[in-house]
TORKOL-4160 file (C-alpha; in steps of 0.2 Angstrom, whole numbers, padded with zeros to 4 digits, m for minus):
229
<pt num="1" X="0176" Y="m0744" Z="m0106"/>
<pt num="2" X="0164" Y="m0746" Z="m0092"/>
<pt num="3" X="0171" Y="m0745" Z="m0074"/>
<pt num="4" X="0163" Y="m0748" Z="m0057"/>
<pt num="5" X="0162" Y="m0730" Z="m0050"/>
<pt num="6" X="0160" Y="m0722" Z="m0033"/>
<pt num="7" X="0156" Y="m0705" Z="m0027"/>
<pt num="8" X="0167" Y="m0696" Z="m0015"/>
<pt num="9" X="0165" Y="m0680" Z="m0005"/>
<pt num="10" X="0182" Y="m0670" Z="m0004"/>
<pt num="11" X="0185" Y="m0655" Z="0007"/>
<pt num="12" X="0199" Y="m0645" Z="0001"/>
<pt num="13" X="0203" Y="m0630" Z="0012"/>
<pt num="14" X="0186" Y="m0621" Z="0012"/>
<pt num="15" X="0180" Y="m0629" Z="m0004"/>
<pt num="16" X="0169" Y="m0645" Z="m0005"/>
<pt num="17" X="0168" Y="m0655" Z="m0020"/>
<pt num="18" X="0157" Y="m0670" Z="m0025"/>
<pt num="19" X="0168" Y="m0682" Z="m0036"/>
<pt num="20" X="0163" Y="m0697" Z="m0046"/>
<pt num="21" X="0179" Y="m0708" Z="m0047"/>
<pt num="22" X="0184" Y="m0726" Z="m0052"/>
<pt num="23" X="0180" Y="m0737" Z="m0038"/>
<pt num="24" X="0195" Y="m0749" Z="m0039"/>
<pt num="25" X="0209" Y="m0744" Z="m0050"/>
<pt num="26" X="0218" Y="m0760" Z="m0050"/>
<pt num="27" X="0203" Y="m0770" Z="m0055"/>
<pt num="28" X="0200" Y="m0757" Z="m0069"/>
<pt num="29" X="0217" Y="m0759" Z="m0076"/>
<pt num="30" X="0216" Y="m0778" Z="m0075"/>
<pt num="31" X="0200" Y="m0778" Z="m0084"/>
<pt num="32" X="0207" Y="m0767" Z="m0098"/>
<pt num="33" X="0223" Y="m0778" Z="m0100"/>
<pt num="34" X="0213" Y="m0794" Z="m0099"/>
<pt num="35" X="0218" Y="m0805" Z="m0114"/>
<pt num="36" X="0231" Y="m0793" Z="m0121"/>
<pt num="37" X="0248" Y="m0801" Z="m0125"/>
<pt num="38" X="0262" Y="m0794" Z="m0115"/>
<pt num="39" X="0273" Y="m0793" Z="m0130"/>
<pt num="40" X="0261" Y="m0787" Z="m0143"/>
<pt num="41" X="0260" Y="m0769" Z="m0150"/>
<pt num="42" X="0242" Y="m0768" Z="m0143"/>
<pt num="43" X="0250" Y="m0769" Z="m0126"/>
<pt num="44" X="0258" Y="m0752" Z="m0128"/>
<pt num="45" X="0241" Y="m0744" Z="m0134"/>
<pt num="46" X="0232" Y="m0752" Z="m0119"/>
<pt num="47" X="0245" Y="m0745" Z="m0107"/>
<pt num="48" X="0242" Y="m0727" Z="m0114"/>
<pt num="49" X="0223" Y="m0730" Z="m0110"/>
<pt num="50" X="0226" Y="m0736" Z="m0092"/>
<pt num="51" X="0213" Y="m0725" Z="m0082"/>
<pt num="52" X="0226" Y="m0718" Z="m0070"/>
<pt num="53" X="0216" Y="m0702" Z="m0072"/>
<pt num="54" X="0201" Y="m0709" Z="m0063"/>
<pt num="55" X="0206" Y="m0709" Z="m0045"/>
<pt num="56" X="0211" Y="m0695" Z="m0032"/>
<pt num="57" X="0230" Y="m0695" Z="m0031"/>
<pt num="58" X="0239" Y="m0686" Z="m0017"/>
<pt num="59" X="0247" Y="m0673" Z="m0028"/>
<pt num="60" X="0230" Y="m0668" Z="m0035"/>
<pt num="61" X="0223" Y="m0667" Z="m0018"/>
<pt num="62" X="0238" Y="m0656" Z="m0012"/>
<pt num="63" X="0237" Y="m0645" Z="m0027"/>
<pt num="64" X="0218" Y="m0643" Z="m0024"/>
<pt num="65" X="0221" Y="m0638" Z="m0006"/>
<pt num="66" X="0234" Y="m0626" Z="m0011"/>
<pt num="67" X="0223" Y="m0618" Z="m0024"/>
<pt num="68" X="0208" Y="m0617" Z="m0012"/>
<pt num="69" X="0218" Y="m0608" Z="0000"/>
<pt num="70" X="0222" Y="m0594" Z="m0013"/>
<pt num="71" X="0204" Y="m0589" Z="m0011"/>
<pt num="72" X="0198" Y="m0573" Z="m0019"/>
<pt num="73" X="0215" Y="m0569" Z="m0026"/>
<pt num="74" X="0210" Y="m0581" Z="m0040"/>
<pt num="75" X="0194" Y="m0573" Z="m0045"/>
<pt num="76" X="0194" Y="m0569" Z="m0064"/>
<pt num="77" X="0212" Y="m0576" Z="m0066"/>
<pt num="78" X="0215" Y="m0586" Z="m0082"/>
<pt num="79" X="0220" Y="m0604" Z="m0077"/>
<pt num="80" X="0226" Y="m0618" Z="m0087"/>
<pt num="81" X="0227" Y="m0636" Z="m0079"/>
<pt num="82" X="0238" Y="m0648" Z="m0089"/>
<pt num="83" X="0236" Y="m0667" Z="m0087"/>
<pt num="84" X="0221" Y="m0663" Z="m0077"/>
<pt num="85" X="0214" Y="m0681" Z="m0074"/>
<pt num="86" X="0199" Y="m0678" Z="m0063"/>
<pt num="87" X="0203" Y="m0660" Z="m0063"/>
<pt num="88" X="0201" Y="m0657" Z="m0045"/>
<pt num="89" X="0212" Y="m0641" Z="m0044"/>
<pt num="90" X="0202" Y="m0634" Z="m0059"/>
<pt num="91" X="0185" Y="m0638" Z="m0050"/>
<pt num="92" X="0192" Y="m0629" Z="m0035"/>
<pt num="93" X="0198" Y="m0614" Z="m0045"/>
<pt num="94" X="0181" Y="m0613" Z="m0054"/>
<pt num="95" X="0172" Y="m0613" Z="m0037"/>
<pt num="96" X="0183" Y="m0598" Z="m0033"/>
<pt num="97" X="0178" Y="m0588" Z="m0048"/>
<pt num="98" X="0193" Y="m0591" Z="m0059"/>
<pt num="99" X="0192" Y="m0593" Z="m0078"/>
<pt num="100" X="0198" Y="m0611" Z="m0080"/>
<pt num="101" X="0203" Y="m0622" Z="m0095"/>
<pt num="102" X="0206" Y="m0640" Z="m0091"/>
<pt num="103" X="0216" Y="m0651" Z="m0103"/>
<pt num="104" X="0222" Y="m0669" Z="m0104"/>
<pt num="105" X="0225" Y="m0682" Z="m0118"/>
<pt num="106" X="0216" Y="m0697" Z="m0111"/>
<pt num="107" X="0200" Y="m0699" Z="m0121"/>
<pt num="108" X="0189" Y="m0703" Z="m0106"/>
<pt num="109" X="0194" Y="m0688" Z="m0096"/>
<pt num="110" X="0181" Y="m0677" Z="m0103"/>
<pt num="111" X="0167" Y="m0689" Z="m0099"/>
<pt num="112" X="0172" Y="m0689" Z="m0080"/>
<pt num="113" X="0175" Y="m0670" Z="m0081"/>
<pt num="114" X="0157" Y="m0667" Z="m0088"/>
<pt num="115" X="0150" Y="m0678" Z="m0074"/>
<pt num="116" X="0159" Y="m0669" Z="m0060"/>
<pt num="117" X="0155" Y="m0652" Z="m0067"/>
<pt num="118" X="0137" Y="m0657" Z="m0066"/>
<pt num="119" X="0139" Y="m0663" Z="m0048"/>
<pt num="120" X="0147" Y="m0647" Z="m0043"/>
<pt num="121" X="0136" Y="m0635" Z="m0054"/>
<pt num="122" X="0151" Y="m0629" Z="m0063"/>
<pt num="123" X="0155" Y="m0626" Z="m0082"/>
<pt num="124" X="0172" Y="m0622" Z="m0090"/>
<pt num="125" X="0180" Y="m0628" Z="m0106"/>
<pt num="126" X="0190" Y="m0644" Z="m0109"/>
<pt num="127" X="0204" Y="m0646" Z="m0122"/>
<pt num="128" X="0212" Y="m0662" Z="m0128"/>
<pt num="129" X="0230" Y="m0657" Z="m0126"/>
<pt num="130" X="0245" Y="m0668" Z="m0126"/>
<pt num="131" X="0258" Y="m0656" Z="m0119"/>
<pt num="132" X="0272" Y="m0669" Z="m0123"/>
<pt num="133" X="0270" Y="m0664" Z="m0142"/>
<pt num="134" X="0260" Y="m0648" Z="m0142"/>
<pt num="135" X="0264" Y="m0631" Z="m0148"/>
<pt num="136" X="0257" Y="m0616" Z="m0140"/>
<pt num="137" X="0241" Y="m0611" Z="m0149"/>
<pt num="138" X="0231" Y="m0608" Z="m0134"/>
<pt num="139" X="0238" Y="m0591" Z="m0129"/>
<pt num="140" X="0244" Y="m0586" Z="m0112"/>
<pt num="141" X="0237" Y="m0589" Z="m0094"/>
<pt num="142" X="0240" Y="m0580" Z="m0077"/>
<pt num="143" X="0242" Y="m0597" Z="m0069"/>
<pt num="144" X="0247" Y="m0614" Z="m0077"/>
<pt num="145" X="0245" Y="m0628" Z="m0065"/>
<pt num="146" X="0248" Y="m0647" Z="m0064"/>
<pt num="147" X="0250" Y="m0662" Z="m0053"/>
<pt num="148" X="0261" Y="m0677" Z="m0054"/>
<pt num="149" X="0266" Y="m0674" Z="m0072"/>
<pt num="150" X="0285" Y="m0678" Z="m0070"/>
<pt num="151" X="0285" Y="m0697" Z="m0072"/>
<pt num="152" X="0297" Y="m0700" Z="m0087"/>
<pt num="153" X="0315" Y="m0695" Z="m0090"/>
<pt num="154" X="0311" Y="m0684" Z="m0104"/>
<pt num="155" X="0298" Y="m0674" Z="m0094"/>
<pt num="156" X="0309" Y="m0661" Z="m0085"/>
<pt num="157" X="0314" Y="m0652" Z="m0101"/>
<pt num="158" X="0297" Y="m0655" Z="m0110"/>
<pt num="159" X="0286" Y="m0650" Z="m0095"/>
<pt num="160" X="0297" Y="m0634" Z="m0091"/>
<pt num="161" X="0296" Y="m0629" Z="m0109"/>
<pt num="162" X="0278" Y="m0632" Z="m0112"/>
<pt num="163" X="0272" Y="m0624" Z="m0095"/>
<pt num="164" X="0282" Y="m0609" Z="m0097"/>
<pt num="165" X="0276" Y="m0606" Z="m0115"/>
<pt num="166" X="0258" Y="m0605" Z="m0109"/>
<pt num="167" X="0263" Y="m0593" Z="m0094"/>
<pt num="168" X="0259" Y="m0575" Z="m0096"/>
<pt num="169" X="0273" Y="m0562" Z="m0092"/>
<pt num="170" X="0275" Y="m0561" Z="m0073"/>
<pt num="171" X="0263" Y="m0576" Z="m0073"/>
<pt num="172" X="0264" Y="m0591" Z="m0061"/>
<pt num="173" X="0266" Y="m0610" Z="m0063"/>
<pt num="174" X="0260" Y="m0621" Z="m0048"/>
<pt num="175" X="0265" Y="m0639" Z="m0049"/>
<pt num="176" X="0262" Y="m0653" Z="m0036"/>
<pt num="177" X="0274" Y="m0668" Z="m0036"/>
<pt num="178" X="0275" Y="m0683" Z="m0024"/>
<pt num="179" X="0294" Y="m0682" Z="m0024"/>
<pt num="180" X="0298" Y="m0691" Z="m0041"/>
<pt num="181" X="0316" Y="m0692" Z="m0046"/>
<pt num="182" X="0314" Y="m0679" Z="m0060"/>
<pt num="183" X="0308" Y="m0665" Z="m0049"/>
<pt num="184" X="0325" Y="m0656" Z="m0047"/>
<pt num="185" X="0329" Y="m0658" Z="m0065"/>
<pt num="186" X="0313" Y="m0649" Z="m0069"/>
<pt num="187" X="0316" Y="m0635" Z="m0057"/>
<pt num="188" X="0333" Y="m0633" Z="m0065"/>
<pt num="189" X="0326" Y="m0632" Z="m0082"/>
<pt num="190" X="0312" Y="m0620" Z="m0076"/>
<pt num="191" X="0326" Y="m0608" Z="m0069"/>
<pt num="192" X="0333" Y="m0608" Z="m0087"/>
<pt num="193" X="0317" Y="m0601" Z="m0093"/>
<pt num="194" X="0318" Y="m0586" Z="m0081"/>
<pt num="195" X="0307" Y="m0593" Z="m0066"/>
<pt num="196" X="0311" Y="m0592" Z="m0048"/>
<pt num="197" X="0302" Y="m0604" Z="m0036"/>
<pt num="198" X="0297" Y="m0608" Z="m0018"/>
<pt num="199" X="0293" Y="m0625" Z="m0012"/>
<pt num="200" X="0280" Y="m0630" Z="0001"/>
<pt num="201" X="0278" Y="m0648" Z="0008"/>
<pt num="202" X="0260" Y="m0653" Z="0012"/>
<pt num="203" X="0255" Y="m0669" Z="0020"/>
<pt num="204" X="0239" Y="m0675" Z="0012"/>
<pt num="205" X="0228" Y="m0691" Z="0014"/>
<pt num="206" X="0233" Y="m0705" Z="0003"/>
<pt num="207" X="0219" Y="m0717" Z="0000"/>
<pt num="208" X="0230" Y="m0728" Z="m0010"/>
<pt num="209" X="0241" Y="m0733" Z="0005"/>
<pt num="210" X="0226" Y="m0734" Z="0017"/>
<pt num="211" X="0224" Y="m0753" Z="0019"/>
<pt num="212" X="0217" Y="m0753" Z="0037"/>
<pt num="213" X="0207" Y="m0737" Z="0039"/>
<pt num="214" X="0222" Y="m0728" Z="0047"/>
<pt num="215" X="0221" Y="m0713" Z="0036"/>
<pt num="216" X="0239" Y="m0713" Z="0030"/>
<pt num="217" X="0247" Y="m0697" Z="0023"/>
<pt num="218" X="0260" Y="m0693" Z="0010"/>
<pt num="219" X="0272" Y="m0679" Z="0008"/>
<pt num="220" X="0269" Y="m0669" Z="m0008"/>
<pt num="221" X="0280" Y="m0655" Z="m0014"/>
<pt num="222" X="0270" Y="m0640" Z="m0020"/>
<pt num="223" X="0281" Y="m0628" Z="m0031"/>
<pt num="224" X="0275" Y="m0610" Z="m0034"/>
<pt num="225" X="0285" Y="m0603" Z="m0049"/>
<pt num="226" X="0285" Y="m0585" Z="m0055"/>
<pt num="227" X="0291" Y="m0578" Z="m0071"/>
<pt num="228" X="0304" Y="m0565" Z="m0069"/>
<pt num="229" X="0302" Y="m0558" Z="m0087"/>
């Protein structure tokens, strides 16, 4: 699929990134769905391929800012980002010297990631990973991170199980969430896996609500979880 693109400059704490993104998400989705019967099996397939990954969401921005403020603490730390989309937090962490692996299941994510790695003179591995059905064959990481991944009712248990399985002993999970209804259920599940958590609330720019150049913001919950085992 060919999309109309635009290039952004994002400043996340002390880190600056150049990002190639989809110019207009609504238009891109309309083009993808054009001519598809609402009741056909093809519709389900097309919905899986909707390019939601291709824009800067508030939760990704909040997680990127949080990671940026961790600074030199991340140097040489092993980090896995799940459901990375544009991989903004991964790009920030790599800038800070972390050993990053980005992962997603959308087939077009690696194309955008390769472009944005070139824009920012970075390189790190990418894995096609559907965490909803995956088994842990990647080993363990010091940090497992993700943004806005709790959008279905099965996700609290699935996400908690999967993220904890990738987390090293005494490791950390950092999740950014825009206040979805499944957040508390996820935190309850994560406690069952032996994690304690702290929550910060960050106000970040939300370009999706900016209709008059008024730079609207959105509250995002940033949850830092630490394994107690």
